N, C-alpha and C positions, 0 to 999 in steps of 0.2 A: 127592322120593325118586328115586334113579337107577333106570332100567329094568334088567331082567335083562341085556339086550344091552350096556348101558353097563358094568355090573358085570363081565361076562365079558371085555370088551375091557380093562378096567383090570387084571383079574387076569392077562390075557395079557401086558400091558406089564410088570407087576411080575415075572413069570416070565422074560421075555426079558432084562430088565435083570440078572438073576442069572447069565446065561450068560457064560462066558468069551469074549473077543473071537474066539478061533479057532473056537469052537463056533458063534458067530453067523455068521461068514463061511461056514463049511461048510454051515450050514442054508440060508442065502441061495442058495448055489450049487446045492444039491440041489433046492430049490423051483423055481428058474429052469430047471433041466434038466427038471423035471416039466412046466413050461409049454411048453417046446420039444417035449416028447413028445406034447403035446396033452391032458395030464391036466387036468381041470377039477374041482377040489375047491373047494367054496364058501368055505372058510376060508383058502385059500392066499393070496389077494390081501390079506386083512387081516393075516395073519402076515407076509407080505413087507413090507407097508407099515410095520408096527410094528418089524420087524427093521431096516429101512433107517433109520427114525427113531432108533432106539437107537444104531445105528452112527454116524450123523451127529452125534448128541449127544455121543458119546464121542470124536469126532474120529478115528475108526478107518477107515483105508482098506479098502475091500472091493471087489476086482475082481469085476465081474459076468460071469456066463456069456455074456450077450449074445444077440443074434439077428441075422439077416441085415440087417435095417434099421439096427440100431445100428452094426454094423460098416461098413456101406455109407456111413453119414454121419459116421463117426468123424473123417475129415480136416477136416470143417467145424466141429468143436467150438470152435476158437479164434475163429471168426467168427460164432458164434450169439449172439443176444441174447434177452432176455425181453420185448422190445417187442411191441406189437400187430402182427398180421399185415400191416397197412397201413403199416408202418414205412417211413421214408425215411432211410436211413443208409448212407453210402458203404461198400461192401465187406462189408456185414453181411447176415445172414439171420435172420429171426425164427424162434425154435425151434418155434413153433406151426405153421409152414409145412411142417415136415418130413413129417408124416403125410400131408397131401394130396398132396405130391410123390411120396412112396413109393407111395401108392395109384394115382396116375396112371401111374407107371412099370410097375406090375404089371397095370394094367387096359387102358391105351391104348398105351403106348410100345412095350413088348416083352413081352406077357403070357406067352408060352410060355417064353422064355428066363429071365425074372425068376422064374417059378414053379419051374422046374427048378433053377436055380442057388441060389435061396433054400432049397429043400429040401435040396440037397447041403450048403450051409453049415450049416444046423441039424443035419444028421446028423454033420458033422465036429465041431461044438461039443459034441454029446452024447457023442461018442467022445473028447472032450478033445484033438482033433488040431488044435492051433492053427495049425500051419504050413499044413495043407490048407485050413482055414477062411480063412486070409489069402489064399492063392492063388485060391480060388474067389471071394472078395470082390473081389479085383483084377480078375478076369475080368468080374464083374458090373459093376464100375465102368467098365471100359474100354468095354464094349458100351453102357452107358447114356450115356457121354460122346458116343460117335459118333452114337447114335440121337437124343439131345437136340439136338446140333448140326444134324443133318439136319432135325429138326422145326422148329427156330428159323429156319433158312434157308428152309424151304419156305413160311413165312408172311410172309417179308420183303416189304414193299410191298403186301401184301394185307390191308387192315384187317379185312375180314370174317373171314378165316382166322385172323388174330391174336386177334380176340375169341373165336372158337370154341376156339382152343387155350387161351386164358386161362380160359374156362369149364371146360374139361376138367381143367386143373390144379387149379383151385379155390381159389387164393389171390388176395388183392386186387392183388398186384404179381407176377402169375404169370410173365411173361416175364423180368422182372428177377430173380426168384427162381431161375428155371431157369438163367439166365446165370451167376449166382453159384455155384450148385451145379456146373455144368459147368466153369467156369473154375478153381475151387478143386481139383476132383478131377483136372483135367488136369495140375496142377503139385504134386500131393500129395506126391510123393517129395522134391522140392526143399524144399518147405515143412517137411516132417518133418525133414529134415536140418538146416535152419536152426533149427528149434525146439530140436533137441538141442544145437546149438552156441551158442545165445544164453544169456546169464546168466539165472538164474531170476528175479532181482529187481534193478532198478536204482533206487536211492533218488533219485539225481539223474543227469541225462543230460548229463554233462560231456564234455570233449574226448577223454579216453581211451576212454570207452564209445562216443562218437560215431564216432571213427575206426575202432574195431574192428568196430562194426556196419556202418558204411559199406563196409568192405572185404568183410565177409561177403555183403552184398547185391550188391555189384558182381561178386563171384566167382560168385554163384548166378544172375546174370541175363545171362550171355553167350548170345547166340542160338545155338540148336542145331538149328533146323529152318527150312523156308521161311517159317513163320509166326512167325519169331523176334521181330519187333517187338511183335506182340500178346502173345506169351508174356512178353516182357521187361516190358511194361507191367503185366501181371497179377502177375508176381513182385514187382515193386516195390510195387504196391498192397497185396497180401496179406502180403508180407514186412514192410512197414512197420506194418500193423495188428498183426501178430504181435509185432513189437518193442514197440509201444505197450502191448500187454497185459502186458508185463513191467515197466512203468514205474510208479513211485509217483505221478508227476505227468504224466499222459498228454500234456498240452499241450506239454511239452518236446520232443516229437517234431519240432517245427518246426526245432529246432536243427540237425538233420541236413541240412535243406534249405539253410539259410544257410551251413553248413559246406561243403556240396558246391559251392555257387556262389561261395564265398569272398566273400560280400557279403550285406547285408540288403536289397539292391535287389530288389523283387518281380519286375521285368522279367527280371533275370538268373536269379533262382531258377526262374521259370516255364519257362526253357529247359532245365532239367535234369530228369531222371526223378524226382529227389527232391522235385520240386514236389508230388507226390502227398501228401507229409506234411502240407503246409498244407491241402490239400483235406480230408484225413481229419480233422484237428483241428477245422476249422471245422464239419464235419458232426457231430462228437461234441459240440461246444459247442451246436449247434442242437438236438441231442437232449436235452441238459441243460435247455435252455429249455423244451422240451415237458414235461419232468419237473417243472420249477419250476411251470408252469401247473397241472399235475395236483395237485401237493402243496399249493399255495395254495388250490385249489378244495376240497380235502379237509380244509383247516384243519390241516395238519401243519406241524411246525417245519422250517424250511429253512435254518438258519444254516450248516450244513456245506456244503450245495449252493451257497449264495451265495458262500462262500469259494472253492469250486472254480471257479465262474463268474468271480469277480473275478480269480483268479490266471491263468486262461486268457486272459481279455480283456486283462489287463495284459501278459502274456507276448507275445501276438500283436502288441500295439501297440508294445512296447519292443524286441522282438527282430527285428521286420520293419519295413521302411520302408513304411508304409501311407499316407504323406502324399499320394501322388499317386492319381488316380482309377484304380482297377483292379477287376476282378471280386472279388478278395479283400477289398479295402478296402470295397467296397459291401456285401459279405455281412456283414462284421463290423459295419458301421454299422447294417444292418438288425437284426442280432442284438441289439446294445446298445439299439436303440430298442424292440424287443419286450420286453426285460427291463425297461427303464425303465417302459413302459406297464403291465406286469403289477404291478410293485412300487408304483408311484405310487398306484394304486387302493387297495391295502391300507394303505400308509403314511398316506394322507390320512384313512382311516377310523378309525385307531387312537385319536386323542384323543376323537372323538365316542363310540366304543364304551365307553371308560373312563368318560367323564362320565355316560353313561346308567346305568352300573352303580353308580357311587358317588354319584349325586345324592342329597342329603339329602331324604327324603320325609316329609311329614306323617303322623301316626299313621293317619289315615283311609284312606291309600293302602296300608297294610301289613296283610295278613291275619295274624291272630294265629298265631305259631309258624312263619311262612314264612321261607324263606331265599332269598338271591340264587341264580339258576340256575347250577349248577356248570358246565354246558356253555358258557354265555355267558362265564363267568369264564375258562374254559380258552381259548376263542377269543380273548378280549381279551388274555390273557397272551401268546398266540402273536403277536399284532400288536405288543404292546409289545416283545417280544423281537426281532421283525423290525425295528422302528425302531432299536433299539439296535445290532443287527448291521449295518444299512445305514450307520450312522455310520462304520464302518470301511471299507466297500466302496463308498461313495456315488459317488466320482469315476468309477471304471471302469464302474459300473452306471448311470451317468447319472441319479442320483436325489438330487443334492446339495441342491437347493432344497427339495424336498418333505420330505426327511429332517430338515433343519435346522428347518423350520417345525414339523413334528409333534413332534420331540424337545423343542423349546422349549415347546410347548403342554402336552405331557405333564408335563414337569418342573415347570412353574409350577402346573398343576392339582393334582398330587400333593403339592407342598410346601404349598399353601394349603388344599386340600380335605381333607386328612387331619385337620387341626385341627378342622374343622367336624364330621367324622365322629366324632371322639373326644368332642366336646361332646354330640352327639345320643345317643351310646352311654351317656354318664354320666347323662343324663336319661331314659333309656329305661325303660319299664315292662315287666312280664312278657310282654305280648303282642308288643311290637315289638322287644324286646331281641335275640332270635335273628337277626332280619333285619339289624339294625344291626351286630351282631357279625360276621355273615357279610360285610357290606360292608367292615368294617375288615380282615378276613382277606384279602379280595380285594385291598385296597389294600396290605397287607403283601407279597403276592406281586408286585404291580406294582413296588413300591418296591425290592424285592430286585433286580429287573432294572435299574431306573433308577439306584439310588443305592448298591447293594451290601448285603451280608448284615448289616453292623453297623447300618446305618440301619433295615433291616427288623426287626432284633431289638429295637431301641429302640422302634419303633412298636408291636410286639407286646406289649412290657412296658407301654407306656402304655395300651394297650387293656385289659389285665388290671387295671391300677390304676383305670381309668375305671369298669369294671364294679363293682369293690369300693367305690369312692367313691359310686357311684350307689346301691348297696344300703345303705350306711351312712347316707346323707343322706335316703333314702326320699323323693326329690322326686316330685311328681305328674307324670303323663304330660301332655305339652303337644302340641297339634295343630300 
């Protein structure tokens, strides 16, 4: 029975769903203003949480009132990830690192200025004075940029001071995170203008798009200060990441590098500022490999991720000349080796997992009324699906031999083993029939992946007939 608290929350959700979109947006804005005023009502957090969930579920845009921290970090939004704080991803920042960095700014970097400006920003937000809030936010950003640069320069070459600063900031990659924040904020205006001029979505990154994006980046990266070279490098890096975020196939970003060099020769590409595109894509592929490792460990399906990895690896190998030894070719080789090692372990285990589940057992090994473990069946089904998917992607993912071997073993076992399962089901008694029927049901699921829905449907009908025939014949249970 649900608790009173659960019932109250459910009634609240039902009520909020009945509100019109405009009413929900107004309620969110008012509650957020209350938080900015320092009002602490116990139910406010719950109501805000449920309102935002309802708004997301309806696909309704809802501009938030915001606060100083949110406005301060707004230019970093295109470069934030949901990775762990110890992420290693070119030009990116883990979202979970924002709170520690904000606390460091207000506690250690410039406490008096941060406090005063934050309060002024919140007052402007409460008054709905967006222009003033933006001006104050820019002032806070400009001062934070200068102070952060000074802090980073001050610890350069002093390992003890670097460790002390890292502890103060409180993120696993503190200095890298600070550098990312500082560099993005320093070019926020140019990046904002670039974001407005870029297409919202690029299904394929072909010549017309490439040339227009290339022209945009080149016009945005002309040096305007004594530190023009560093600024230009940052603009290319973060500008290219911004471009990639609008692409359906992010790996295609490398095409702008070969277009700029008018060659697929990696030596020529590396001499252009667009070489950053290759570095970015390789970093993103490396991140996908880490995701693959996590998904496999959690026994999740990875077919879509495998296709993305396959397309990226194939694109890198076919659109760039990586035949000669270079840092990029070595990095891609290492990535493909890691993918291969991850997949081979899972692929090799698939036939054994299926055999253990479908092995015909004597009656004495079956507890009356028991069933095959559903979790084990789900895990085995995931492995069978993985083997099937790898048949399409084996070459680029370097798992040809392992995939062919496991696929052949699975196919042979399922073709021959299902007949034995049907025979044991036909002869089953009341005690062991549920278990043997659950084995056949598991086999149906595996066969649907290996041979298709028609084959699985025939096997399912054969199982029904076996049960009916067994009941009619009333055969004795055999050990």
